[in-house]
C-alpha positions in Angstrom: 45.2 30.5 34.3 42.7 27.8 35.3 42.6 24.6 33.3 39.8 24.1 30.8 37.3 21.3 31.7 37.9 18.1 29.7 35.6 17.8 26.7 33.8 14.6 26.0 34.2 13.2 22.6 31.0 11.7 21.2 30.4 9.9 18.0 28.2 11.6 15.6 24.9 9.8 15.3 24.1 8.3 11.9 20.6 9.2 10.6 18.3 6.2 10.7 17.2 5.0 7.3 13.6 5.7 6.8 11.6 2.6 6.2 9.0 3.1 3.6 5.7 1.2 4.0 5.1 -1.4 1.3 3.4 0.0 -1.7 0.0 -1.4 -2.2 -1.2 -1.4 -5.8 -4.9 -0.9 -5.9 -6.8 -2.2 -9.0 -7.8 0.4 -11.6 -11.3 1.2 -12.6 -10.8 -0.6 -15.9 -9.5 -3.7 -14.2 -12.5 -3.8 -11.8 -14.9 -3.1 -14.7 -13.4 -6.0 -16.7 -13.5 -8.4 -13.8 -17.1 -7.4 -12.9 -18.1 -8.0 -16.5 -16.8 -11.6 -16.4 -18.4 -12.2 -13.1 -21.7 -10.9 -14.6 -21.3 -13.4 -17.5 -20.9 -16.2 -15.0 -24.0 -15.2 -13.0 -26.3 -13.9 -15.7 -25.6 -10.3 -14.6 -28.2 -10.2 -11.8 -26.5 -7.9 -9.3 -24.3 -5.1 -10.8 -23.2 -3.6 -7.5 -22.5 -7.0 -6.0 -20.4 -8.0 -9.1 -18.5 -4.7 -8.8 -17.8 -5.2 -5.1 -16.8 -8.8 -5.6 -14.4 -7.8 -8.4 -12.8 -5.2 -6.2 -12.3 -7.7 -3.4 -10.8 -10.3 -5.7 -8.4 -7.9 -7.4 -7.3 -6.3 -4.1 -6.6 -9.7 -2.7 -4.5 -10.8 -5.7 
């Protein structure tokens, strides 16, 4: 009877841990609204959209 070929022993590979991306917490509508309100008080409320966009930027950066 012919000899069986030698089998290679391999180590089982460990599954790599999944790296989750960092969670970014976006400001809520209420938070943006409140910040835009206070910006409007500082600037006499001239530009509502500008105040809203500024509030979004400030809160997202924080």
